[in-house]
C-alpha positions as CSV (number, residue, x, y, z in Angstrom):
1,M,122.5,28.1,203.1
2,R,123.3,28.0,206.8
3,R,126.8,27.3,208.1
4,T,127.6,24.9,210.8
5,S,128.5,26.7,214.0
6,P,131.9,26.3,215.6
7,F,130.2,24.9,218.8
8,A,128.5,22.1,216.8
9,M,131.8,21.3,215.0
10,G,133.5,21.3,218.4
11,I,131.0,18.7,219.7
12,I,131.5,16.6,216.6
13,Y,135.3,16.6,216.9
14,A,135.1,15.9,220.6
15,L,132.9,12.8,219.9
16,M,135.3,11.7,217.2
17,G,138.2,12.1,219.6
18,T,136.4,10.0,222.1
19,L,135.6,7.4,219.5
20,F,139.2,7.2,218.3
21,T,140.4,6.9,221.9
22,Y,138.0,4.0,222.5
23,I,139.1,2.3,219.3
24,A,142.8,2.8,220.3
25,I,142.1,1.2,223.6
26,G,140.4,-1.7,221.9
27,S,143.4,-2.2,219.6
28,A,145.8,-2.5,222.5
29,T,146.2,-6.2,223.0
30,E,149.4,-6.8,225.1
31,T,151.0,-3.4,224.9
32,I,150.0,0.1,223.9
33,W,153.1,0.5,221.8
34,N,151.6,-0.9,218.6
35,F,151.6,1.2,215.4
36,S,147.8,1.2,215.2
37,T,147.3,2.2,218.8
38,I,149.7,5.1,218.6
39,L,148.2,6.2,215.3
40,L,144.7,6.1,216.7
41,A,145.8,8.0,219.8
42,L,147.5,10.7,217.6
43,V,144.3,11.1,215.6
44,A,142.3,11.4,218.8
45,T,144.7,14.0,220.1
46,F,144.3,16.0,216.9
47,D,140.5,15.7,217.2
48,F,140.5,16.9,220.8
49,G,142.8,19.8,219.7
50,V,140.4,20.9,216.9
51,A,137.5,20.6,219.3
52,I,139.1,22.9,221.8
53,R,139.9,25.4,219.0
54,M,136.3,25.3,217.8
55,F,135.0,25.9,221.3
56,A,137.5,28.8,221.7
57,L,136.4,30.2,218.3
58,H,132.8,30.0,219.4
59,T,133.6,31.9,222.6
60,K,135.6,34.4,220.6
61,I,132.8,35.0,218.1
62,R,130.2,35.4,220.9
63,K,132.4,37.9,222.8
64,I,133.1,39.9,219.7
65,T,129.5,40.1,218.7
66,K,128.5,41.1,222.3
67,T,131.3,43.4,223.4
68,K,133.4,43.9,220.3
69,N,136.6,42.9,222.1
70,N,139.2,40.7,220.5
71,L,140.5,37.9,222.6
72,I,143.5,35.7,221.7
73,F,143.4,32.0,222.4
74,G,146.5,29.8,222.0
75,G,148.2,26.7,223.2
76,Y,145.2,24.5,222.9
77,F,146.9,21.6,221.2
78,L,149.1,21.1,224.3
79,L,145.9,21.0,226.5
80,A,144.2,18.6,224.0
81,S,147.2,16.2,224.0
82,F,147.2,16.2,227.8
83,L,143.5,15.5,227.9
84,A,143.7,12.7,225.3
85,F,146.6,11.2,227.2
86,C,144.8,11.3,230.5
87,L,141.6,9.8,229.0
88,F,143.6,7.1,227.1
89,H,145.6,6.2,230.3
90,A,142.5,6.1,232.5
91,I,140.6,3.8,230.1
92,R,143.7,1.6,229.5
93,C,144.3,1.2,233.2
94,H,140.7,0.3,233.7
95,H,140.8,-2.1,230.7
96,F,143.9,-4.0,231.7
97,G,143.2,-3.8,235.5
98,F,146.1,-1.8,236.7
């Protein structure tokens, strides 16, 4: 049985993060400070973080198999939350016409 590669999993998680961001924007009616909007944005942030970790793992595995060097990747959840916030803010501003 063949395992799913980290790169494919990263794409799946990135798509899920985009989907949850889109749903969160659709659930924001008058304000973004609804429970459902915040929960969906948190799930999207988690998905983007896992996607970045999967891409980093894919890169790490490729480099180990090619050069046998160990590389350390860290701090990706901070980057993922920033990307999710920027995407959410950009779509929200476009949606509400700010």
